[in-house]
N, C-alpha and C positions, 0 to 999 in steps of 0.2 A: 457222183448224185448228180439224179437226172436234171428235169425241168426243176426250175424257182415252183413254178406256179400247180404244178403236178404234185400228187403224192409220194414220197420217199419205198421205195421198198423194203422187205424186214433185213434185206443185204445191208442195205445204204444205213438203217438207222440203227444196225448193230454196228458198224464201222463209226457213226459217230456217240455210242455210249461208249466202246472199246476197240479204240484203235490202236492200241498194244497190241491185241493179237491179229493185227493186219501187216505185214512186216512195210508195205510202200505206201501206202494208210498212215502207218504209224512217222514214221520218214516224210509226206507230207503237213500231218501234222503238228510235227513239231517247229519243220519248217514257216510255218502258216505261223505258231505261238510266239517265236522269236519274232516273226517279222510284229505282227498285231501287239507285243509287249516292245519294241520300239516307236512303231505309233502310238500309242497308249503312252509312253515314256516321253516325244515330243509334247505330246497336248498334256501332259501332266506339268511340265515345266514353263510353255508359254502359257495355263490356267494359274500357275502358282505369283510369276511376275506379273499378269497383269489384276490377279487379283489382289495382288496386297501391295500392288501404287495404287490401286482405282480405292480401299479401302481408307489409304491412309490420304489421300486425296479430297473424297468426298469430309474427311474426321478436321482436313486443314478447312472446306469452302462451308461449315455446318451451319456460322455465320448467314449466311447468303441466303437470300428471301426462299429461293428459292428450295434449298433443304429444305429449311424451316417448316416453308409450307406442307412438304412429308412427309413433316415431324421426325427430327432427326435420331433421336433414340431406337425409334421403330426401324427405323429403315435400315439403320446399321446394325442392330442387334440382326435382323432379319437376313441383311448381306453378308455376316461374317458367320453365321452358321446353315450357310445357302452355301457356302465357301469351304467351310468347312465339311461339309457332307459331301462333296462336287471334287475335294481335296482327297476325303480316306476311301473313294469310291476308288478314282484313276489310279492309286497307290495298291490296294491289291489287285489290280490289271498288273501291277509290275512287278511287288513282293509282296511277301505270305505275309500276314498278318493274323498277329491270333486273332480267333472267332468269335472270341467273347466281344474283341474291341469290335468290327465290326456287325456285331450283331444290335448291340446298343446303342452305334452310329446309323446304320436299320431302322432302327425299329423305334427309339425314340427322338436322338435329333433332328430326324426329316421330319414326325409329326410337327416338330419344335416348329420348326424356321414353318412349316405349310401354314401351320396357326396361326406364325405372327402374319407372316400372308394373309388370311382369309382376317385378319382382325386388323388390320391394313384396310383390304377391300371394305370392311363393317366402317372402316372411320372414316372413307369419304363419302360412304353413305348417309350415314348420321350427324356428319358433320355440315355436310352440303343442305339435308332438311334444318339442319339447328340453323343456319346464317338465316335460311330464309324465315325461320317461323323469326329471328330475332326481328326481320324487317316489318313481318307481319303481327306479331306482340305490340310494338312501338308508334308505327302509325293504324291503331288502335287502341290505343292507351286510355283510359277511361280520367275522365275528368278530373285533375287533379286537387283534393279537397288541400287548403292552407295549413299547412304543418310546419311544429319547428324541429329543426337539424335534429334533436334524440330524439322526435315523436313515431308514429307508426311509418309503416317503409310500406310499398308502394306495392301492391297488389300483381304485379307481375313479376313476384323475388324467383317465383318457385325454376324460372327457367335456367337460375344457374345448376341447382339439381339436376335439370337433363344431363347438364355436361358433363357434369358429376357422374353419374348412371352413363354416360356415354368412356368414359374409364373404367367405369368397375365392366361393363359386359365386353372392352379390348381386353380388359388384364384376365375376364375369365374365360375368352375366348384361345385364349392362346395359355394359362394356368391348365384346364380341365384335362382335354386332351392329351396334354403332358405326361400331366400325373397319374393318365388314367393308362398311358403306353406303360411309362415303366414300372407302373404296377406287374400289369400284367407281365411285361416284358422278364422283370426278376423272377414273378412266379414259375411261367414258363423254363427259361431259363433254368436257373433249380432244380427242374426235373431231371434234365436234359445236360447237367452240368460236364458231366465226366464226355456225353459229345464237343461238348464247344467250352472251351477251355480260355482262360488269361494265355496257353504258351503258347509260342509256334511249333507249330506244328508244316507237313510237310504238304498234305494233302486239304487244299484249297472247301469254300462251303461252293462254291460253283463246280467242281468232280463229286463234291459227298452226294451235291443233288441226282447226279445220275445212276448214286448206286442203289439202287430200287428201298431194303429197309430201310436205310441212313437218311434216304432222299429225303419221306415222308415226315423222320423226326427234323430234319432243317426244315423242310416246308410250314413244318408247324413255328418252327423258332422266328424265319423271316418272315413267314406270312401274316403276323403280327401288323409289322410295316405293309403290307397289301391289303389287309380289312382299313388302318386305318386313311390308306389311300384311296382305299374306295367311299367308303363316309366321307373325305375332305370333298371328294371329287363333284358327289354330289352336295355336297352341301355350299361348293363353287357354280355348279352349275344355278341354284336355286341363287346365287349371289348375281350372274349375270343379269338377270331384272333389273336388279335394283341398282348396280353400278350403271347400265345402261340410261338407265336414268337421269342421274350426274348429268349437267351440262360440267364440261371442262375448256376452258377460253386458251387451250393449247393444243394442239393437236394431234401431240408425243409426249401428254400431260399425265397425271395420277391415272387418269382414268384408262385408258391405251396404255398404259402397265397393268392395272387389275383386269382388264376385258383379257388382254396379249397374255398375261400369265397364264387366268383361268381356262384361257381354251387349248393354251399347253400341256398345263399341269392334269389335262381330266385328257386328253387326244393321247400320250404317253402311259397313264392307268390306264387306259382301253389297252391300249395294241399289251401293253403289260400282259394283262386278264389271259385278252386271247394267246399268245406267245406260250406260258403255263398253264394256257388252255389245254393246245394244240399236245404240248412236249411237257406231259401232265406226267404227275405221278404213278397214275393209273396203267399211263400205255406204256412205261417205263416197266413198270412191274410187271403188270402180263408177259411183255417182249424176254425180259429176261428166264420169268416161269421155266420160260417153254424152250427158251435158247438152253437152259441150264446142260439138260441131256444129251441137247445134238453137240455140247458140246466138249462135253466128257466124250460120245460116242468119237468125234474127229478126234480125240488124242490118243482111244484105243485101235482106231482104225487106222490111222496118221493118213488123213483124210484132210487135206486142209480143208481149214472150217466154213471159207468159203460156198463152196460146193457142197459140205453139210448144209446149210442154212438153205443155199438153191433149190437145191434137190428136196427140202423141208419147206415150201414155201407155203405149200396150204393146208398147214401147220399154224399160219400164224395169222389164216384170215378171217379167222375172229378180231380182229385185234384193226382199227382203223388210226394208220398213221398221218401222221402229221404232210403239213407243204412242207414242200423245201423247202422254202422262202423262211417258214414260221422256225425251221430247223439250225441252217444260217443265222439269222438274227439270234437265236437261243444261246448258239454257239460264241458268237464274239462281244454280246455285250452280255457272258457271265451269266444267263440267266435269264437275263431281261435286267439287272441292275443299274449296267451303262445307262441304260437310257434317262435312268432319276438324272442321274448328270448331264443332263442336256437339262433340264428342268435351271439345275443350280450355277448353271452358265448363262442360262436368259434369266433369272433372276437377278444376278450380280449383274449381268448388262440393264436391267429398264430399272430396276433397284438403284443402281448407283453410279452407272458407266452415264447412261444416259443421263438423270439429271445433272451431272457434273458438265457431257458435253452441251448441256440448255446453260448453264450459268458460264461456260468461257463464252460459250455463243452473243449471251447476251451484253457482257462486255465487249464483245469485237462490237457487236452493233451499236452501244453506247456511246464507246470511240468512234466512230464511221462518222454520225449523225451530234458529235458534241458541239460542231460549233453551231448544230443548227438553231432558230431561234426557236421551234420548238421542243426542243431539248429541256430548256431550260427552266430553270423550277420561279422563276418568274413569269411563266411563262405556262408554268402549270397552274397558279395562282389565276391569272385568267379562266385555265379551264373549271377549276373549281370556283366560279361564280358565273356560266353555264350552264344551265339547268336544264338539255339535252344531255350534256359531256357526264354533268353527274348522274343521271340516269343511267348513263355506259357503265360509266365508272360502277355505280354500285349492283350492277347487271356481273360487270366482270368480279369482281369482289366478296359476288354470294359464292362464285366458283373456284376461287383462291382460298375462299372461309374464311375471310376478311370484311366482312361488310360491317361491323363493328368501329372499322376506321370511317370508313362514308358516312354513316347514321350521326357518328361526333361529328361530325363537318357540320351538318345537315342543322344540328338540334344547336351546335357554338350558332353559326348563325340566327337561328332562328332567336337564341339570348343577348348576343347584339341588335336586334330586332327591340325584344322587347324594351329593354335599357333607351333605345331612341325614342321609341314610343312614349318611356316614363318622361324620358328629356320635353316631346314637346306637350304631351301632358299636362307638365307641372308649371311646362312658360306660360300655356292657355290657363289655367288657376292662377296662376300669379295674376297677368294680366286683368282678372273679373277684383283681383283683392282676397281671396279664397286660396291660400294652398295648402286646406284641405281637402279643395273637391275634388283633389288627386286621387281618393281612395272611392268616389261613387264611374270610377270608370271601368268597364269590364275589360279587365287585363284576361281573361280566363278566356274569354271569349274569343280577345284580340290572339291569344297564344293557342289554340285550338284551329282557328283558322290557320296558322304558319306551320302547323302540324300535318294539313291536308296535303300544298304539293310545295314544292324547293322554290323561289323563287328570289328573283335578285329585282330586290327596287332599289330608287332614290332614296338616299340618306344623306338630303342636304343639311347644312349646321350642323353634323352629327359630332360635337363634342366629345372623344372620348378617350376619358380621361383613365387610365388601368387602375388608381389607387383611390379612384374616386367609392367611398362604400354601395354596396347594395341598396338600396332602396329597398324599404320595409314588404312593399309593390311588390315585387318581383325576387323577394329571398323566397319561394317556396320554388319558386324556375329552378334556381340555384340550385336547393336540396336533390329536388327530382334531377336531373343532368348530371348529380357526384354520386348520388344514388342508385343511376342509371347505367352511366360509364367507366365511373373511377372508381368506388366500391368491388374490392376484390370480386365480392357474391351482388357484383351488378349483374341484371339480365345483357345487357351486354358490355361488359368490361373492357375497355381498350388493353393494351402490352407497353405501356409508360415504363419510366422506369421508378426505383421506387424511392429514390430520391424527390423525384416531384410530385407521386401520390401522398410523402410526407411533406410536403410546399404545402400541398391543395391542404390537403386535414387540419394541420394546424391555422392554415391563414381561416379554417371556415369552423374554427371552433372559435378564434380569438377577434379577430377582426376581416371578416369576408367584407371581399371587392374586386366591381365586376371584372379586372386583370386576370383574376384566380388562373382562369383556366388558360393565358392565352400561355404559358411553360409545355405545357399536353398538348393546346393544338398544335406547336411548333412539330414537338416531339411527331403528329397524329402525318401531319403535312408531311416531313420527313419520308416517312415511312411509308405514307401512298405516291410518295413522286422517288422511292424507287424497288417498289413493287408490282403496283398494278398499274402506275401510269406507261412505265417499257411496254405491256398490253395495248393501253390503248393507242399507244404511239404507232407500234406495227399494225395494226387492223384499219386503223382510221388517217397513218401519218401520212397519206396524200391529201385525205379533205383537209387535214391540218394544216398544213403547210399551205392550200391553196386558200384559205382562210384568215391566215395570216396574210399574206398578196394581198387578198384583198381592202383586207381591215377588219373583216367584220366580231373576231372578238379583239383587238388593237382599242 
C-alpha cells in the first residue's frame, strides 16, 4: 500500500478486500492477523483482570463518600455494562462469536450504557442546580405563621417534587433509548435472521462487511448502533454546555469525568463515521461490480489478476477510493468497531478506577495529617463557628451536592439562639414581675434577622438543658426545622439514620424538648467532617495551619 495520506489504487483496494486472491498478500495478511490476534489477546487479558478487580474494589468502597457522591448504583451499572461491551468487542477479535450475540451487544448494550452515562451527566447538572435552589429557597423563606405540628406545611414543599422529577428524568433518559434500540434491533434482526443467527460460523461480521451484497445487509443490522451513537453524540455535545457551568471542588471530580468522556465519545463517533464513509458499501459494491469481469478474464487467460487490474485501471476511474490511513484503521479495527472499546476502557477508568484512586489518596492524606490539630473533630467544631469558613463549606457542599448538611447546621445554630433569646426575655419578664410579657417579644423578627446572615454571637449565661421542654413561643420554629430538614419530604431533607428520624418524630409528637435534634446534629457534623471538611483542608490547609498557630480560631 502507498502512503497513508494518499488515496489507495484500485489494486491496493482489491488486495484489501480479497487478500486470498493474491498469494504474497494473503501470506502477509494471515501473518498480520495472527499478530493482531495475539495483541488483542494480551489486551483482553489485561482488560479482564483490571476490570474485574476495579469493579470488585468499587463495590467494597461503596460506602465511601466519594463513591456515594457519584451515585453508587448508577455508576456501577454504567461501569459494569461498559466493561461487558468492551469485553465482547475484544473477544470477537480473538474468537468467532455468534453474530446474533455481538449484534445485541452492539445495538442494545452500547446505547444502554451510553444512556446511563448521559443520565449521570444530567444528574450532576440537575443536582448542582437543585443544591443552589435549596440555598436560595431557604434564604428567601417567607415569614412563618404560627401553626401546630399537624397543621399546614410550608409553601416550599414543592422542592422535594423537583428532586423526584430528577429521578424520573434520569430513568427516562436510560429506559427510553434502550427500549427503542431493542425494538428496532429485534425487528431488523427478524428481517435478516438467516444472515445473523445465534450459531457459531466461521465468517466474522467484519469479513461479511467486505462482501458487497452481504455488507449492505450487515450495515443495516449494525447501523442501529451507529445511528444511536450519533444521537447520543449530539445530546452529549449539548450536555457539554450545561456540565461546563457546574463548579466542581475537585480537579478530577465528576465534572472532569463527564466532560472528558463526552469529548472522547464524540471524537470516536466522528472518527468511526469518517472511516465508514471512506470505506463505504457503495465504494465496495462499485469496485466489486467492475472487478467481477476482470477476475473472470484473469481466470480465462491465466494472466495474474494483479496485471489485469493494472492494465484496466481506467475502468475504476469513476470510483473515489479512500485514503490509505482509513483503509488501515478499518482493517485493524474491524470496521471501526474496536474504536468503541476505547470508550469502554476510558469509562471504566474515569467512572470506576479514578474514584477508587481518589478514595485511597484521601485515606493516605488523612493518615498523613492525622496528628495535626487542624485534622481533629474538635478543630472542625471551631471551623463550624467561623462565618467565613462556613461560607466556604457551603460553597464546597453545593459542588458536592450535600448543601443541606451545612444549611442544617446553620439553622440548628439559629434554634439555639432562639432558645437563648427566649431565656433572656423570660428572665427580663420575671424581673418586671409579669412572665406573660414574654409573649409580646417579636421572636419572628429576631428569627428573620438570624436567617439573613450566619453569625457567631456570645451567648453568656446560656443555660442549655437538652431536656427542657420547647417553649410555646419557640415551637413553630422547631416545627419549621423538622419539616425542612428531618421530614423525608422536606425541601432540604438530610441523610440521617432511620432510628434518629423515628426518635425525633416520637419526641415531636409527645414531649418535644430543645435537645431533640442533637443526635441528628452529631450525625450531620460527622458526615461533614468526613466528606466536605477534607476538601476544605486540602484547599486551605496552609492558611488554617497558620490560623491555628496564631490562635485566630483557638
